[in-house]
N, C-alpha and C positions, 0 to 999 in steps of 0.2 A: 295589254302592257304596251306603253308607248315610250318610255324613257330609255329603253335599250332594245337592241335588235339581235344580239348574238351572245351566246354564253359558252365558255369553254368548260368541258368536263374532264377532270383528271381522275383516272381510276385504273384498277389493276388489269393486266393482260391475263390474269387467272381469275377463277371464280371465288376463291377463298373457301373456307370450310363450312360456312353458314349460308343456307339458301336465301336468307333475308338480304344478303348483299346483291344477289342477282335480281331479286324482286325490286330492290331500290333502284338499281341501274335501269331496269325496264321502265319503272315509273318515271324516273327523271327524263328518259328519252321521250316518253309519251307526253309529259307535261311541257317540255321544250317545244315540241311540235304543235301541241294544242294551243299554246300561247303565241304562235306565229313567230317564234324565235328560230334563229339558225344555231344549230349545234356545231361547235368546233371541237375536234377531238384528235386523238393520235393516229387515226387512219387504219388501225388494225381491225380484224374480224373476230379476234379471240377474247375470251374472258369477259369481264365486266365492260371493257372497252367496246368490244363488238356488240354486246347486249344493248348498251346504251344507243349506239348508232343504228342498229337494226330496229329498235323500238321507235326511234324518231322517224326513220324512213317508213316503217309500217303505218305510222300515224299521219303520214303525208308531209313530214317536215323536211326542211332543207338541212343538209349536212356537209360540212367541210372537213375532210380528213387530211392531216398533215403528217407525213411519215418520212423518216430518213431512209435512204436507199438500202442501207445495210439491214434494215428491219423489215423490208418488204416481204420476205419469205418467213422469217421468224415469227412475226406478228400477223402473218397471212393477210396482207393488205386487202382491204375491202374496196372493190372496184365499183360497186353499184351506188356511187355517190354522185351528186350533182357537181361537186368540186373536190378534186383529189390532187394534192400537191406532194411531190416527192422532193425532199431536200437533200443537200449534200451531207449534212451532219446534224447532230442533236441541237447544236447552238442555233442553227438557222430554223429548225423546226420550232423550238421554244419561242424564238423571236416572232415568228409568223403567227403562232398561236396567240401570243400576247397582242399583236397588232390587230388581229381579226376578231378579238373578243371584247365585249363590254363588261363582262363579269366572269368570275371563276368559281366553279363548284368542285370540291374534292370529295369523291366517294372513297370507300375503302380501297386500298391497294398496297403495293410494296414500296420499296425504297425510291423507285422512280416517281411514283405518285407523291410521296412525301417531299421529294426534292423539288418537284414542280410547284407544289402548293406553297412550300416555304419560300421558294424564290419569289413568287408573286407577293407574299407577305413582306419579304425583305425589301423589294422594290417600292412597295407602298410605304413602308416605314421610312425609307430614304427619300420620299417625296417624288418618286418617279411616275406614279400614277395614283388615281383615286378610284380605281375599279374595285368593286366589292369582291372579297374572297370568302367563300362560305365552306366550312367544313361540315359535311353531313355526318353526324355522329351516330350512325346506325349501330345499335347494340353496344354503344360506348366505345366504338372502334378508335376514335380520336382522343378519348379521355387520357391515355398516357401522355400524348403530346401536350394536351392542355395542362396537365400537371407539371410537365417539364417547363412550359412557358411560365407557369406560376413560380416554379423554383428559380428561374432566371430573374424574375422580378424581385423575389425575396433576397436574392444574392446581389442585386444592384446592377445587373447587366441589361435589363429592360427597365428604363426609367419612365416616369410620366411624360417627359418631353420627347421620348423616343419610343412611344408605345407601338406595339405590333398590331396593325389593323387586321382584324379578321372577325368573322361572325360564325356562330355555331347553330346549325339547324338540327332539330331532334329527328326529323324525318325528311324523306324526299319531297313530300308535299309542302313543307315549310320553306324550302330553299328559295324558290322563285319569288314568292310574296315578300320574303325578307329582302331580297335584292331590290325589288320594286320599291319597297318602303324606303330603303336607304337612298336610292337614287332620286326619290321624290322629296328627300329631305326630312322624312319622318323619323321619329325615334323608333328604335327596334327593341322591344321588351324592356323599355325604360332606359336604354342606353343612349348616349348621344348619337347623332346621325353621322358622325365622322368615322364610321366603321370601327367603333370601339369593340373590344373583346367582350364576349358574353361567356361567363365562366360558371354558370349554374347547372352545368350538365352533371 
């Protein structure tokens, strides 16, 4: 992969109730490392967050962890990274994660994961960046959000001229090729290359 060098992964600091979530996190970490990309993530060692980072490290990858000081103990900051940044607050953390990443992948997670992914979608909608945002829809995890976005369209709050840019991957293995295709200007599953939504999940 040559058109991007780093990818930010948003995911839960818990494991969730289904083992497939942990398996997907492991796979994403491995794939990022195997493709010579840098993982940018939230800096913790717990839950899916820690799983992704450890899998990337175990596969020989480079990992940047960015964590606010008040979460150092709560999320058990992972120190075995080649780059670890401790920020003063969440705002600085999210800004640095954005600046250091060429694309964003959202795995299953809680409200923090949702907020981070939606913020990147919002910034793209407002024209602040053109970095791909991929929701990895493991076991239909993101399907309720996709339905909500459809509801917003039907109610006139998301219009064709203000479409929300995001992509939906069916599996961990689909995410990076989808990003590569978009950044290379290719259509993704028949959709335009401008990060159009894919709603056939």
